[in-house]
C-alpha positions as CSV (number, residue, x, y, z in Angstrom):
1,S,108.5,82.1,79.8
2,G,112.1,81.9,78.6
3,I,112.9,85.4,79.7
4,G,111.5,84.9,83.2
5,L,113.6,81.8,83.7
6,S,116.7,83.6,82.5
7,L,116.0,86.6,84.8
8,S,115.4,84.2,87.8
9,R,118.6,82.4,87.1
10,E,120.6,85.6,87.0
11,I,119.0,86.8,90.3
12,M,119.8,83.5,92.0
13,R,123.4,83.6,90.6
14,M,123.9,87.2,92.0
15,H,122.9,85.9,95.5
16,G,125.2,82.8,95.3
17,G,122.5,80.3,94.3
18,S,121.6,78.4,91.2
19,I,118.6,77.1,89.2
20,S,118.8,73.9,87.2
21,A,116.2,71.9,85.2
22,T,115.8,68.4,83.9
23,S,113.1,67.3,81.6
24,R,111.8,64.0,80.2
25,P,109.8,64.4,77.0
26,G,106.1,63.5,77.6
27,E,106.6,63.3,81.3
28,R,107.7,66.0,83.6
29,T,110.2,68.9,84.1
30,V,111.9,69.2,87.5
31,F,113.4,72.6,88.6
32,R,116.0,72.7,91.4
33,L,116.6,75.9,93.3
34,R,119.8,76.0,95.4
35,F,120.1,78.9,97.9
């Protein structure tokens, strides 16, 4: 859900990481987690 992604992003940021996402309509969404 949107709130889960927002919370996950904030936790990653607090630990020096990041989350990003790219999406192609009708195809796929890719999430990248950087620790």
